[in-house]
N, C-alpha and C positions, 0 to 999 in steps of 0.2 A: 970344690965341693960348696962352699957358702953361694957363690954363683949360682950354681942349680939350683940351688935350694930357691932362689929369690925367683929365679926364671919362673920355676915350679908356681910359688906362691901366684907370682902375678898372672900367669896362665888360667891358674882355678879362681881368679877375683875376678878377673874379665869373661871369665864364661857362666860367674855368679849374675855377674852385671844384666849381663847380655836374657839370660833366664828371664827375670827380674823384669825385663824391659819388655818383655813376647807376653809374658802372662799381665803387665799391666793394661796394653793393647788392647789383648784380649777382653778384659776385663769391659775396657771401655767400650769396645764394638757391642758386647754384648748389651750395656746399660744403655745404648744408644741405640739399637734394634729391638731394642723392648718397651723403651719409653716413646719411641718412634707413631705405632699405630696408636697411643693414648692419646696422643697429639692431633692425629688425622681423625678420629672416633670426636672428638672435643668439637672439633673448628668444625665437625658435618654437624652434630647436638644444636652449635652455637647458628650458624645459617638455616636450619629448619625453624630454629624456635623465631627467629631473626626474619625469616620472610614466608610466612604462613600463607596458607591459600585457603578460601574459602566462596561457597558458590554465589554467589549477585542473588541480593532479594529481592523479591517479584514486585511490581511495578503495578500499581492502582492508577488507570487512566478515569477520573473523573466525570462526571454528569456533565455535558456543552462542553466537553471538551472537543477544537475543531480538527475535524480530519477533514483537508485538503486534497482530490485525486483531479486526475486527467480520466478521460475516458477513451478507452480501446478499439472501441466502435461505433456507429452511430444506430439511432434507436429513434424509430418512427413510429403512429399512430397505426401506420400500413400496412406493417409489416410485424412490431413488435406486440406478444400478447401478455395478460398481465398475469405476473407470477414467474416469466421468461428471467434468465440471468444473465447479467452480466458481467464483465471484465475492466477495471481500470488499476491505475496505478497510482502512489502516493506521489500529489508533485512538491508536496513539502516534507520532511520528517519530521515524527511525532517525538517531540522531545517532552521530559518530563525531572525539574530537580535540574536539567543542565544535562542529562543523560539522554542519548539517543534511544527511543527504545525501540523504532521500525526505522529504518532509515530509507531515502528519498527513491523513489522506482517499487518500493513493496510493495505487491502484488495486491489486489482490494476488489472482492467480489461483493453485485449489488442485485436487488432483483428489483424487477418493473413494478411497482407498486397497484396503479392504473392504466390501462391504456385504452383511454374513450375516442372515437375517430368525431365527436362530435353528432347534433343533432340534422335533418336536414333543414328545420328552419330555424329553430333554438339554438344557443348552444356553439360552441368551436371545439375543437378536436382538443384531446390534452391529454399528457403523459406524466407519470410523476413515480421516482425511482429513490430507494433508500439504500443504505451498505447494510452486508449482512456476516460478513467475517473480513479478516486482514489476516497476511502473512507474518509473524512474526520468530525469528530464529529459527526456520524451518520449519513450524507446526500453524496449522490454522486455527486461528482464533475468532469464534463467533462475539459479534459485537451486532449495538440493538443502535438505529441512529434514527433520527426523522428524514420525513422527505420533500423532495424538494422539485417542483411539477413548472412543464414548461406546457404554456399552450400558442397552439395557431392563429394566426393573425386572422381578424375579422375579414368577411367578405360580402359586407353589405353591398358595398358600392359596385362589384362584381354581378353582385345578384340583381341590384336593380336596374344596371345596364343591360343584362339576359331580357328582364321581363321588359325593359325598353325598348330594345332591339324588336323584340317581337312583338310588342304594339304596332313599333312604328310598319315590320313589315304586313300585316295583317292589314293596318289601314291604308296600304297602298295598296294591295290585292281588292280589298273595297269599294272602293275610289274610283278602281278599274269597271270593276262589276255590275255598280249601285250609286256613285254620285256619293252624293255628302250621305247619306243613309248609311247606303252601304260602306264608306270610311268608318263610321264611327260602329257597326256593325264587327266590320275587321277591326279597329282597333281591339277592340272587346276581346276578342277572339286570338287575335294576337297574342296580348297583354296574357290571357287564360292561358296559352303555350307555354308563353315566357315563365310561368307562374309554375307551369307543370314541371318545365326542365329545371329549375331552380329546387324545385321537393326533391328529383330524381335522383339528387347528386350530393354527395358530400362538401364541405367544406376542405380548406385545407390540411394536411396534415399537423401534429403536432411532431415538433423532429428535437432528438438531444445529437446533435452532430459530433462526430469524431475530434478528439482532442478537446472536447469541453473540459472547462476547470471549474467544477465545484467544489463547493465546503458542507458540509454535513455536521452535523454535532449529536455527541452521543446522546440519546436517554434514558440510559442508565449507564452504571461504574461499571468497569473490565477491569480484571486484573490480566497480566499477563506476567510470563517468563520469560526475561530476556535472552537466556542464555539458551 
């Protein structure tokens, strides 16, 4: 009888112990599952605070900032008209305070300020250009720059040669026709003909060839958004 009683007591004690352990495990699991989201949210909040994002501030290019470009097409006083547009690319990046505002190769646009084929006697052909806008971060930004001029080579030697050749031919014809006096008359007539040829033609054109590297300078500050 005593043995049965002890056995029953032992079984009861083991059962109570197992129930207690089960409840302890359940409580521990509940606590862990409750606290896990709090830890995750705290970590996320901390990450958000430590890695703030802010939009880059606009950058101002001051007056006198150099802009070096490489032309893409040829411009000549034979064909280019005043006001005509042309395109180029940045030959060097534009950098402000160590930051690249516009990388090398960015598209640039300009205008022909003046295209003068030159006078028939005085003056030579000249062409001048300036920049009007630059592409920054996918947007066109208007700019103002000084102009750059190219002038044609003078043709005085060629003009003198034309007059001389005309005079020589006239003199030869005059000599054949009337001797010495005829030669003098012929020379004058030939010279006049040569001069007329010079007056009837323009000199060499002024040309800005493709792939020309030109450096312009801003004449007014401009603010750009690098984003």
